[in-house]
Every structure is written in C-alpha cells, then in structure tokens.
VEXGURO-203893 format. One record per atom (N, C-alpha, C): atom name; residue in one letter; z, y, x; residue number from 1. Coordinates in steps of 0.02 Angstrom, whole numbers, plus 50000, padded with zeros to 5 digits. Atoms other than C-alpha are relative to their C-alpha. Layout:
REM VEXGURO-203893
<CA; A; <Z; Y; X>; NUM>
...
This chain:
REM VEXGURO-203893
<N; V; <50026; 49949; 50054>; 1>
<CA; V; <57740; 57803; 62398>; 1>
<C; V; <50057; 50067; 50032>; 1>
<N; Q; <49955; 49951; 49968>; 2>
<CA; Q; <57816; 57977; 62458>; 2>
<C; Q; <49945; 50079; 49960>; 2>
<N; L; <50043; 49925; 50003>; 3>
<CA; L; <57779; 58149; 62376>; 3>
<C; L; <50062; 50031; 49970>; 3>
<N; V; <49955; 49978; 49974>; 4>
<CA; V; <57894; 58284; 62416>; 4>
<C; V; <49972; 50077; 50021>; 4>
<N; E; <50015; 49933; 50035>; 5>
<CA; E; <57894; 58459; 62338>; 5>
<C; E; <50060; 50057; 50033>; 5>
<N; S; <49950; 49918; 49952>; 6>
<CA; S; <57953; 58624; 62462>; 6>
<C; S; <49978; 50043; 49948>; 6>
<N; G; <50008; 49931; 50031>; 7>
<CA; G; <57946; 58794; 62410>; 7>
<C; G; <50025; 50040; 49953>; 7>
<N; G; <49928; 49979; 50052>; 8>
<CA; G; <58070; 58829; 62273>; 8>
<C; G; <50035; 50048; 50028>; 8>
<N; G; <49928; 49938; 49972>; 9>
<CA; G; <58197; 58965; 62282>; 9>
<C; G; <50003; 50043; 49955>; 9>
<N; L; <49965; 49954; 50013>; 10>
<CA; L; <58286; 59109; 62220>; 10>
<C; L; <49927; 50079; 49981>; 10>
<N; V; <50035; 49938; 50001>; 11>
<CA; V; <58151; 59279; 62161>; 11>
<C; V; <50016; 50007; 49952>; 11>
<N; Q; <50014; 49967; 50069>; 12>
<CA; Q; <58146; 59404; 62045>; 12>
<C; Q; <49945; 50011; 49944>; 12>
<N; P; <50037; 50005; 50046>; 13>
<CA; P; <58039; 59435; 61904>; 13>
<C; P; <49945; 50042; 50002>; 13>
<N; G; <50034; 49968; 49980>; 14>
<CA; G; <57873; 59491; 61951>; 14>
<C; G; <49970; 49992; 50063>; 14>
<N; G; <50032; 50006; 49952>; 15>
<CA; G; <57865; 59421; 62119>; 15>
<C; G; <49978; 49926; 49987>; 15>
<N; S; <50061; 50050; 50007>; 16>
<CA; S; <57790; 59258; 62186>; 16>
<C; S; <50014; 49945; 50045>; 16>
<N; L; <49965; 50046; 49945>; 17>
<CA; L; <57818; 59097; 62267>; 17>
<C; L; <49920; 49939; 50008>; 17>
<N; R; <50063; 50051; 49987>; 18>
<CA; R; <57694; 58965; 62345>; 18>
<C; R; <50022; 49919; 49976>; 18>
<N; L; <49999; 50085; 50002>; 19>
<CA; L; <57735; 58775; 62302>; 19>
<C; L; <49976; 49931; 50036>; 19>
<N; S; <50053; 50051; 49991>; 20>
<CA; S; <57692; 58627; 62382>; 20>
<C; S; <50015; 49926; 50002>; 20>
<N; C; <49969; 50072; 50014>; 21>
<CA; C; <57705; 58441; 62383>; 21>
<C; C; <49948; 49970; 50046>; 21>
<N; A; <50025; 50044; 49929>; 22>
<CA; A; <57655; 58338; 62542>; 22>
<C; A; <49997; 49930; 49978>; 22>
<N; A; <49983; 50065; 49996>; 23>
<CA; A; <57593; 58150; 62494>; 23>
<C; A; <49995; 49963; 50051>; 23>
<N; S; <50000; 50076; 49947>; 24>
<CA; S; <57611; 57992; 62601>; 24>
<C; S; <50003; 49936; 49961>; 24>
<N; G; <49995; 50060; 50023>; 25>
<CA; G; <57578; 57814; 62551>; 25>
<C; G; <49960; 49959; 49933>; 25>
<N; F; <50073; 50023; 50031>; 26>
<CA; F; <57417; 57813; 62465>; 26>
<C; F; <49939; 50058; 50005>; 26>
<N; T; <50048; 49963; 50001>; 27>
<CA; T; <57252; 57890; 62463>; 27>
<C; T; <49988; 50052; 49959>; 27>
<N; F; <49991; 49940; 50042>; 28>
<CA; F; <57294; 58040; 62389>; 28>
<C; F; <49936; 50052; 49993>; 28>
<N; S; <50052; 49983; 50017>; 29>
<CA; S; <57106; 58095; 62384>; 29>
<C; S; <49967; 49959; 49949>; 29>
<N; S; <50017; 50049; 50052>; 30>
<CA; S; <57081; 57964; 62254>; 30>
<C; S; <50029; 50021; 49946>; 30>
<N; Y; <49956; 49971; 50073>; 31>
<CA; Y; <57214; 58050; 62128>; 31>
<C; Y; <49993; 50085; 49973>; 31>
<N; A; <49991; 49932; 50021>; 32>
<CA; A; <57196; 58183; 62025>; 32>
<C; A; <50089; 50032; 49995>; 32>
<N; M; <49940; 49992; 49973>; 33>
<CA; M; <57371; 58289; 62053>; 33>
<C; M; <50011; 50073; 49955>; 33>
<N; S; <49971; 49974; 50067>; 34>
<CA; S; <57467; 58394; 61933>; 34>
<C; S; <50078; 50036; 49993>; 34>
<N; W; <49928; 49971; 50010>; 35>
<CA; W; <57620; 58498; 61910>; 35>
<C; W; <50032; 50016; 49928>; 35>
<N; Y; <49966; 49988; 50044>; 36>
<CA; Y; <57755; 58476; 61786>; 36>
<C; Y; <50072; 50052; 50021>; 36>
<N; R; <49934; 49987; 49985>; 37>
<CA; R; <57909; 58577; 61748>; 37>
<C; R; <50031; 49984; 49956>; 37>
<N; Q; <49948; 50044; 50042>; 38>
<CA; Q; <58075; 58527; 61661>; 38>
<C; Q; <50065; 50097; 49993>; 38>
<N; A; <49915; 49952; 50004>; 39>
<CA; A; <58212; 58684; 61618>; 39>
<C; A; <50050; 49975; 49963>; 39>
<N; P; <49969; 50032; 50019>; 40>
<CA; P; <58358; 58644; 61576>; 40>
<C; P; <50012; 49985; 49929>; 40>
<N; G; <50005; 50015; 50082>; 41>
<CA; G; <58399; 58579; 61388>; 41>
<C; G; <49939; 49988; 49980>; 41>
<N; K; <50077; 50017; 50053>; 42>
<CA; K; <58190; 58565; 61372>; 42>
<C; K; <49956; 49934; 50033>; 42>
<N; E; <50041; 50055; 49982>; 43>
<CA; E; <58076; 58435; 61361>; 43>
<C; E; <49972; 50026; 50078>; 43>
<N; R; <50036; 49986; 49931>; 44>
<CA; R; <57961; 58410; 61545>; 44>
<C; R; <49914; 50012; 49971>; 44>
<N; E; <50062; 49966; 50013>; 45>
<CA; E; <57798; 58522; 61515>; 45>
<C; E; <49959; 49992; 50060>; 45>
<N; F; <50043; 49966; 49952>; 46>
<CA; F; <57634; 58530; 61590>; 46>
<C; F; <49984; 50037; 50010>; 46>
<N; V; <50023; 49944; 49975>; 47>
<CA; V; <57576; 58651; 61691>; 47>
<C; V; <49941; 50017; 50054>; 47>
<N; A; <50105; 49986; 49969>; 48>
<CA; A; <57412; 58635; 61802>; 48>
<C; A; <49985; 49928; 50033>; 48>
<N; R; <50058; 50049; 49958>; 49>
<CA; R; <57284; 58492; 61869>; 49>
<C; R; <49979; 50000; 50024>; 49>
<N; I; <50066; 49982; 49980>; 50>
<CA; I; <57165; 58460; 61969>; 50>
<C; I; <49974; 49943; 50031>; 50>
<N; T; <50022; 50087; 49963>; 51>
<CA; T; <57052; 58328; 62001>; 51>
<C; T; <49991; 49978; 50056>; 51>
<N; S; <49981; 50037; 49942>; 52>
<CA; S; <57030; 58210; 62142>; 52>
<C; S; <49965; 50040; 50048>; 52>
<N; V; <50042; 49986; 49943>; 53>
<CA; V; <56897; 58311; 62233>; 53>
<C; V; <50021; 50086; 49997>; 53>
<N; G; <49971; 49949; 49991>; 54>
<CA; G; <56961; 58460; 62186>; 54>
<C; G; <49944; 50076; 49942>; 54>
<N; G; <50069; 49957; 50035>; 55>
<CA; G; <56806; 58539; 62072>; 55>
<C; G; <50027; 49994; 49920>; 55>
<N; S; <49964; 49968; 50068>; 56>
<CA; S; <56915; 58566; 61913>; 56>
<C; S; <50072; 49986; 49974>; 56>
<N; T; <49914; 50006; 50008>; 57>
<CA; T; <57087; 58625; 61872>; 57>
<C; T; <49975; 50020; 49924>; 57>
<N; N; <49976; 49954; 50063>; 58>
<CA; N; <57164; 58671; 61693>; 58>
<C; N; <50085; 50015; 50017>; 58>
<N; Y; <49936; 49965; 49988>; 59>
<CA; Y; <57319; 58768; 61661>; 59>
<C; Y; <50033; 49989; 49923>; 59>
<N; A; <49955; 50017; 50094>; 60>
<CA; A; <57442; 58749; 61490>; 60>
<C; A; <50002; 50099; 50011>; 60>
<N; D; <50012; 49946; 50056>; 61>
<CA; D; <57420; 58919; 61401>; 61>
<C; D; <50041; 50054; 50038>; 61>
<N; S; <49935; 49945; 49975>; 62>
<CA; S; <57585; 58997; 61473>; 62>
<C; S; <49986; 50033; 50049>; 62>
<N; V; <50033; 49989; 49925>; 63>
<CA; V; <57512; 58994; 61660>; 63>
<C; V; <49964; 50061; 50020>; 63>
<N; K; <50063; 49965; 49997>; 64>
<CA; K; <57356; 59048; 61640>; 64>
<C; K; <49989; 50065; 50033>; 64>
<N; G; <50012; 49933; 49965>; 65>
<CA; G; <57293; 59191; 61737>; 65>
<C; G; <50053; 50029; 50054>; 65>
<N; R; <49947; 49992; 49957>; 66>
<CA; R; <57472; 59194; 61846>; 66>
<C; R; <50014; 49947; 50043>; 66>
<N; F; <50015; 50084; 49959>; 67>
<CA; F; <57460; 58995; 61920>; 67>
<C; F; <49944; 50003; 50024>; 67>
<N; T; <50065; 50041; 49968>; 68>
<CA; T; <57329; 58924; 62042>; 68>
<C; T; <50028; 49942; 50038>; 68>
<N; I; <49991; 50049; 49968>; 69>
<CA; I; <57324; 58748; 62097>; 69>
<C; I; <49952; 49990; 50040>; 69>
<N; S; <50041; 50006; 49962>; 70>
<CA; S; <57253; 58708; 62243>; 70>
<C; S; <50029; 49918; 50037>; 70>
<N; R; <49994; 50056; 49962>; 71>
<CA; R; <57238; 58554; 62361>; 71>
<C; R; <49958; 50002; 50069>; 71>
<N; D; <50056; 50003; 49947>; 72>
<CA; D; <57168; 58507; 62528>; 72>
<C; D; <50041; 49939; 50033>; 72>
<N; N; <50038; 50090; 50003>; 73>
<CA; N; <57118; 58330; 62547>; 73>
<C; N; <50016; 49979; 50068>; 73>
<N; A; <49968; 49998; 49925>; 74>
<CA; A; <57148; 58345; 62752>; 74>
<C; A; <50068; 49986; 49993>; 74>
<N; K; <49928; 49971; 49975>; 75>
<CA; K; <57323; 58388; 62742>; 75>
<C; K; <50053; 49945; 49932>; 75>
<N; N; <49952; 50038; 50035>; 76>
<CA; N; <57371; 58278; 62595>; 76>
<C; N; <50040; 50027; 49972>; 76>
<N; T; <49952; 49956; 50034>; 77>
<CA; T; <57456; 58431; 62482>; 77>
<C; T; <49954; 50019; 49966>; 77>
<N; V; <50027; 49967; 50069>; 78>
<CA; V; <57423; 58481; 62317>; 78>
<C; V; <50050; 50081; 50026>; 78>
<N; Y; <49943; 49940; 50020>; 79>
<CA; Y; <57511; 58682; 62299>; 79>
<C; Y; <49971; 50029; 49938>; 79>
<N; L; <49995; 49955; 50059>; 80>
<CA; L; <57557; 58812; 62168>; 80>
<C; L; <49995; 50072; 50022>; 80>
<N; Q; <49993; 49928; 49986>; 81>
<CA; Q; <57541; 58980; 62179>; 81>
<C; Q; <49999; 50022; 49951>; 81>
<N; M; <49982; 49993; 50054>; 82>
<CA; M; <57653; 59061; 62065>; 82>
<C; M; <49999; 50070; 50012>; 82>
<N; N; <49995; 49927; 50013>; 83>
<CA; N; <57611; 59245; 62021>; 83>
<C; N; <50033; 50042; 49955>; 83>
<N; S; <49993; 49949; 50063>; 84>
<CA; S; <57672; 59375; 61905>; 84>
<C; S; <50068; 49958; 49984>; 84>
<N; L; <49960; 50057; 50014>; 85>
<CA; L; <57843; 59249; 61890>; 85>
<C; L; <50068; 50042; 49958>; 85>
<N; K; <49969; 49983; 50028>; 86>
<CA; K; <57929; 59275; 61730>; 86>
<C; K; <50080; 49943; 50025>; 86>
<N; P; <49946; 50042; 49993>; 87>
<CA; P; <58112; 59218; 61700>; 87>
<C; P; <50003; 49966; 49959>; 87>
<N; E; <50032; 50032; 50037>; 88>
<CA; E; <58051; 59101; 61577>; 88>
<C; E; <49974; 49929; 50049>; 88>
<N; D; <50008; 50051; 49953>; 89>
<CA; D; <57956; 58999; 61715>; 89>
<C; D; <50072; 49974; 50048>; 89>
<N; T; <49942; 50023; 50009>; 90>
<CA; T; <58129; 58954; 61752>; 90>
<C; T; <50006; 49918; 50000>; 90>
<N; A; <49996; 50070; 50025>; 91>
<CA; A; <58138; 58758; 61782>; 91>
<C; A; <49992; 49967; 50060>; 91>
<N; V; <50020; 50049; 49941>; 92>
<CA; V; <58118; 58605; 61918>; 92>
<C; V; <49950; 50004; 49980>; 92>
<N; Y; <50043; 50001; 50008>; 93>
<CA; Y; <57949; 58587; 61944>; 93>
<C; Y; <49983; 49947; 50074>; 93>
<N; S; <50016; 50078; 49943>; 94>
<CA; S; <57883; 58408; 62013>; 94>
<C; S; <49924; 50003; 49992>; 94>
<N; C; <50048; 50032; 49997>; 95>
<CA; C; <57729; 58338; 62066>; 95>
<C; C; <49980; 49932; 49975>; 95>
<N; N; <50009; 50071; 50027>; 96>
<CA; N; <57625; 58202; 61975>; 96>
<C; N; <49952; 49993; 50034>; 96>
<N; A; <50060; 50035; 49980>; 97>
<CA; A; <57480; 58099; 62065>; 97>
<C; A; <49986; 49939; 49943>; 97>
<N; R; <49997; 50049; 50072>; 98>
<CA; R; <57391; 57990; 61936>; 98>
<C; R; <49928; 49991; 50010>; 98>
<N; R; <50105; 50029; 50007>; 99>
<CA; R; <57215; 57870; 61950>; 99>
<C; R; <50016; 49927; 49966>; 99>
<N; W; <49993; 50040; 50048>; 100>
<CA; W; <57195; 57780; 61804>; 100>
<C; W; <50087; 49977; 49968>; 100>
<N; T; <49919; 49969; 50037>; 101>
<CA; T; <57356; 57719; 61753>; 101>
<C; T; <50031; 49968; 50059>; 101>
<N; T; <49981; 50005; 49934>; 102>
<CA; T; <57437; 57704; 61921>; 102>
<C; T; <50037; 50096; 49985>; 102>
<N; G; <49954; 49924; 49960>; 103>
<CA; G; <57571; 57864; 61954>; 103>
<C; G; <50036; 50013; 50014>; 103>
<N; Y; <49928; 49997; 49956>; 104>
<CA; Y; <57692; 57933; 62065>; 104>
<C; Y; <50029; 50091; 49963>; 104>
<N; W; <49966; 49944; 49988>; 105>
<CA; W; <57806; 58074; 62053>; 105>
<C; W; <50030; 50015; 50041>; 105>
<N; G; <49952; 49987; 49949>; 106>
<CA; G; <57902; 58192; 62180>; 106>
<C; G; <50062; 50017; 49956>; 106>
<N; Q; <49946; 49965; 50056>; 107>
<CA; Q; <58077; 58242; 62143>; 107>
<C; Q; <50026; 50061; 49971>; 107>
<N; G; <49997; 49930; 50014>; 108>
<CA; G; <58049; 58417; 62112>; 108>
<C; G; <50028; 50059; 50032>; 108>
<N; T; <49952; 49954; 49944>; 109>
<CA; T; <58123; 58587; 62185>; 109>
<C; T; <49990; 50057; 49942>; 109>
<N; Q; <49976; 49959; 50021>; 110>
<CA; Q; <58198; 58718; 62091>; 110>
<C; Q; <49966; 50071; 49988>; 110>
<N; V; <50027; 49974; 50017>; 111>
<CA; V; <58121; 58863; 62039>; 111>
<C; V; <50041; 50051; 49961>; 111>
<N; T; <49938; 49969; 50023>; 112>
<CA; T; <58257; 59021; 61994>; 112>
<C; T; <49946; 50053; 49988>; 112>
<N; V; <50033; 49942; 49981>; 113>
<CA; V; <58166; 59173; 61933>; 113>
<C; V; <50044; 50070; 49942>; 113>
<N; S; <49948; 49956; 50069>; 114>
<CA; S; <58321; 59322; 61881>; 114>
<C; S; <49985; 50065; 50058>; 114>
<N; S; <49998; 49948; 49961>; 115>
<CA; S; <58350; 59475; 61944>; 115>
<C; S; <50080; 50034; 50010>; 115>
C-alpha cells in the first residue's frame, strides 16, 4: 500500500497550490479519502474529506470556501486545490484513506505560505 503526496512548495499569501495524492496497493474507489495537516508544534488537524464515489465532501471551517477536495477514481488520485492561501495554512499536508476500521497514511508534503 502506498499513498504518495506531491505538489507542495513555497507560495506567497493569496496564492494557490494543487496537491495530489497517488494511491496504489488497495481498492482506491472503495475508500473515503481525506487531507490532514500538521503545523510545527501543533496537533494534526482535519482539512477535507471526500466519500468513496465522490458524492459528498466536507471541510474544516478554516478552509471552507478556499480549498476544494476532489478525486479521480480512474487515476487512483485525490486532489486538494488550495486557493487564497494564508500564512496559517503552512503545514505538512498528508492524505488518508479509510474504509471502516482500515486506514492508510501518506508521508506528507510541505506547504509553506510566506512572502
């Protein structure tokens, strides 16, 4: 099982990034997918979630209206489009796959929002 995140980097406040998480080794289309983030010295926090067939999404209040989660089950990939980025969005972003009690994590990708 592998979850490999990409797309992180350094961006100025107000900018955009699109993160990707490529999955392999399990039946991707059967799993709900989520993004979490962890800033230095803070607990990991939920960012966004999408159901297995993509019919429903939910977001943390802090990113609602700025971030969009989506998935392509044909490509076994989940995305996080991040717009209007703020310095407080700086964190390591990780994707998570979950189905019932089974869950998998990726290693994460660093997002830094700074001028």
